[in-house]
C-alpha positions in Angstrom: 2.6 -6.0 -11.7 6.0 -5.8 -10.1 6.3 -4.9 -6.4 9.6 -3.7 -5.1 10.1 -4.9 -1.5 12.3 -2.8 0.9 15.1 -4.6 2.7 13.4 -4.7 6.2 10.4 -6.6 4.7 12.3 -9.1 2.6 12.4 -11.6 5.5 8.6 -12.1 4.7 9.2 -12.6 0.9 11.9 -15.3 1.1 14.5 -12.5 0.6 13.1 -11.5 -2.8 13.5 -7.8 -3.6 10.9 -7.8 -6.4 7.8 -10.0 -6.6 4.9 -10.3 -9.0 1.4 -9.5 -7.7 -2.2 -9.0 -8.8 -5.1 -6.9 -7.6 -7.4 -4.1 -8.7 -6.5 -2.0 -5.6 -3.5 -1.7 -3.3 -5.6 -3.5 -0.6 -6.3 -6.5 -2.9 -2.7 -6.6 -4.0 -1.5 -6.8 -0.4 -4.1 -9.5 0.4 -2.8 -11.5 -2.5 0.8 -11.1 -1.4 -0.2 -12.1 2.1 -1.6 -15.4 0.9 1.8 -16.3 -0.5 3.8 -14.6 2.2 1.8 -14.8 5.5 2.4 -11.8 7.8 3.4 -9.4 5.1 0.2 -7.4 5.0 0.3 -6.8 8.8 3.6 -5.0 8.4 2.0 -2.6 5.9 -1.6 -2.2 7.2 -2.6 -1.0 10.7 -5.5 -2.2 12.9 -7.7 0.6 11.4 -7.2 -0.9 7.9 -5.0 2.0 6.8 -1.4 2.2 5.6 1.0 2.4 8.5 2.5 5.8 9.2 6.1 4.7 8.5 5.2 3.0 5.2 4.8 4.7 1.9 3.5 3.0 -1.2 4.2 4.4 -4.7 2.3 3.4 -7.9 4.4 4.5 -10.9 6.2 7.1 -8.7 2.9 8.6 -7.4 2.1 8.0 -3.7 -0.9 5.9 -2.9 -2.8 7.4 0.1 -5.2 4.5 0.8 -5.7 0.8 0.3 -8.4 1.7 -2.2 -5.9 3.2 -4.7 -6.6 1.6 -8.1 -4.0 -0.5 -9.8 -3.5 -1.5 -13.5 -1.6 -4.5 -14.9 1.9 -3.4 -15.6 2.0 -0.9 -12.8 5.3 -0.6 -10.9 4.8 -0.6 -7.1 7.4 0.5 -4.6 7.0 0.0 -0.9 9.2 2.3 1.2 9.8 2.1 4.9 10.7 5.3 6.8 14.1 5.3 8.5 14.4 6.2 12.1 16.9 6.1 14.9 20.4 7.5 15.1 22.3 9.6 17.6 20.8 12.6 19.2 
């Protein structure tokens, strides 16, 4: 499956914006990516083994709410980082 990487996380994927990955669930996919790109999973998953608040993962345009969300070969995955900051 193709995984679209947001700009803030591309420093972990050798600047690649799209990578190939495998896994039966979102959690397995992130573990597989982390084997090739160490430190990547930590940016997505918190200490309670959940998806970090500021991260959204979409499977074929539908939001995945947990690491247990199932994946199929050919799925299109988008990882999105929330934007913050600015002038008040």
